[in-house]
C-alpha positions in Angstrom: -84.4 74.7 39.6 -81.7 73.3 41.4 -80.9 70.2 42.5 -80.8 71.0 46.3 -83.8 72.8 46.1 -86.2 70.1 44.2 -84.5 67.1 47.1 -85.4 70.0 49.7 -88.9 70.6 48.6 -89.8 66.5 48.3 -88.6 66.2 51.7 -90.8 69.0 53.2 -93.1 67.5 51.1 -92.8 63.7 52.8 -92.6 65.7 56.3 -88.8 66.8 57.1 -89.2 69.9 59.0 -84.9 69.9 58.8 -85.4 70.3 55.2 -87.9 73.1 55.5 -84.8 74.8 58.1 -82.2 74.2 55.6 -84.6 75.7 52.8 -85.2 78.3 54.9 -81.7 78.9 55.8 -81.0 78.6 51.3 -83.1 81.6 50.7 -83.9 83.8 53.9 -80.7 86.6 52.9 -82.3 87.7 49.6 -85.9 87.3 51.2 -84.8 89.2 53.5 -83.0 91.8 51.4 -86.4 91.8 48.9 -88.9 92.6 51.6 -86.1 95.0 53.4 -85.9 97.3 50.1 -89.9 96.9 49.7 -90.9 98.1 53.6 -87.7 100.2 54.6 -87.5 98.9 57.9 -85.6 96.2 59.4 -87.9 94.4 61.9 -90.8 94.8 59.8 -89.1 93.3 56.8 -87.7 90.7 59.4 -92.0 89.9 59.8 -92.3 89.9 56.0 -89.7 87.8 55.5 -91.0 85.4 58.1 -94.9 85.6 56.9 -93.6 84.8 53.1 -92.2 81.3 54.2 -94.6 80.6 56.2 -97.0 80.8 53.4 -94.6 78.9 51.4 -94.9 76.4 53.7 -98.4 76.3 53.6 -98.9 76.2 49.9 -96.0 74.2 49.2 -98.2 71.6 47.6 -99.4 74.4 45.0 -95.7 74.9 44.2 -95.3 74.0 40.8 -92.1 72.0 40.2 -91.9 73.0 36.2 -91.2 76.0 37.3 -88.2 77.9 39.5 -88.5 78.4 43.1 -87.0 81.2 43.6 -89.3 82.9 41.5 -92.4 81.4 43.2 -90.7 82.5 46.6 -90.0 86.1 45.5 -93.5 86.8 44.0 -94.7 85.8 47.9 -92.3 87.8 49.6 -93.1 90.9 47.3 -96.6 89.8 47.5 -96.3 89.8 51.3 -94.8 93.7 51.2 -97.4 95.1 49.6 -100.2 93.6 51.7 -98.0 95.2 54.6 -97.7 98.5 53.4 -101.3 98.9 52.0 -101.6 98.4 55.7 -99.2 100.4 57.0 -100.6 102.9 59.8 -98.6 106.0 60.1 -95.9 105.4 63.3 -93.3 106.7 64.7 -89.7 105.0 63.2 -86.1 106.1 64.4 -85.3 107.3 61.0 -88.2 109.8 60.7 -87.1 113.1 60.4 -87.5 115.6 64.0 -89.7 118.5 63.0 -88.9 121.9 62.9 -85.3 120.7 61.9 -83.7 120.0 58.3 -82.4 116.4 57.6 -82.0 115.5 61.2 -83.5 112.3 62.0 -84.1 111.0 65.8 -81.9 108.4 65.0 -78.9 110.8 64.7 -79.7 112.2 68.2 -78.9 109.0 69.9 -75.5 108.5 71.2 -73.0 106.4 68.8 -71.1 104.0 70.1 -68.6 103.8 67.5 -66.6 106.0 64.8 -68.0 105.4 61.4 -64.9 106.8 58.2 -66.2 109.4 56.9 -66.2 107.4 53.7 -68.6 104.9 54.9 -70.7 107.2 56.7 -71.1 109.5 53.4 -71.6 105.5 51.4 -74.5 105.0 54.2 -76.0 108.7 53.5 -76.1 108.1 49.7 -77.7 104.3 50.2 -80.1 105.5 52.5 -80.6 108.5 50.0 -81.5 106.5 47.0 -83.3 103.8 49.7 -85.7 106.7 50.9 -86.3 107.9 47.8 -86.9 104.1 45.9 -89.6 104.2 48.6 -91.5 107.3 47.4 -92.3 105.3 44.1 -95.5 104.1 43.9 -95.7 100.1 44.7 -95.4 98.9 41.1 -92.5 100.5 40.1 -90.8 100.1 43.5 -91.4 96.6 43.3 -89.7 96.5 39.6 -87.1 98.7 40.0 -85.9 96.8 43.3 -86.2 93.3 41.7 -84.3 94.7 38.2 -81.8 96.6 40.1 -81.1 95.9 43.5 -82.0 91.9 43.1 -80.3 91.9 39.4 -83.3 89.8 38.2 -84.1 89.3 34.7 -87.1 90.0 33.1 -88.5 87.2 32.8 -88.3 86.0 36.5 -89.8 89.8 37.7 -92.6 88.9 35.1 -92.8 85.9 37.0 -92.9 87.6 40.0 -95.6 90.2 39.4 -97.5 88.0 37.2 -97.1 90.1 34.4 -96.2 89.9 30.8 -92.6 91.2 29.6 -93.4 94.1 28.1 -95.4 95.9 31.2 -92.8 94.8 33.0 -90.2 96.7 30.6 -92.4 99.9 31.0 -92.9 99.5 34.7 -88.8 99.2 34.9 -88.8 102.0 32.7 -91.5 104.3 34.6 -89.8 103.8 37.5 -86.4 105.3 36.8 -87.9 108.1 35.2 -89.6 109.0 38.2 -86.8 108.2 40.2 -84.3 110.2 37.9 -86.9 113.5 38.3 -87.1 112.8 41.9 -83.6 112.8 42.5 -82.4 116.0 40.2 -85.3 118.1 42.3 -83.7 117.1 45.6 
């Protein structure tokens, strides 16, 4: 763990709220990215990230300073996201497809304020398509794929976050990648 994070944790344990704000600021973007990739909706991802940081704050005394803080934090965030996915009820989202149409979303029917260059549109569509395919994976594979390829974490870090042996993480990454490959070929 880097010295800044160690110092902040020490100050937080002594009651320094400003240190907690600094710690959140240091990790908020990465936690949000993990949450967004797991959940797929910006507002829910913000809620997951916020809840993860609340859990960190309330459980900071349980944190083992001999372990990497970011691994512990990402583990909490992925667990909160998985809990959210388990509890999710069908709902209406702008990204949903309009019934009776092919590949038309509610969002696409809103008036655009800015015209995007064609290459950006193609890139966004590709990213959305890949994210949608990742979202169809079972959570155990989705978590492994997101942490490995989108967050670029090592197998050891993923193993710590998921609380699984490295060999199991490798298997889940492989199976997730194969499931993703099959899904993307048949689309």
